[in-house]
C-alpha positions in Angstrom: 149.6 127.7 169.8 149.7 130.3 172.5 151.5 132.8 170.4 149.4 135.2 168.2 151.2 134.3 165.1 150.9 130.6 165.8 147.2 131.0 166.5 146.6 132.9 163.2 148.6 130.3 161.3 146.6 127.5 163.0 143.3 129.1 162.2 144.2 129.7 158.6 145.3 126.1 158.2 142.1 124.8 159.8 140.0 127.2 157.7 141.7 125.9 154.5 140.9 122.3 155.4 137.4 123.2 156.4 136.8 125.0 153.0 138.2 122.0 151.1 135.9 119.6 153.0 133.0 121.9 152.3 133.8 122.2 148.6 134.2 118.4 148.3 
């Protein structure tokens, strides 16, 4: 999203998925 809060949430969500894929 263009909003800062949306960007942070989006990054956090993507980071969580990335970490799960890395662990698995």
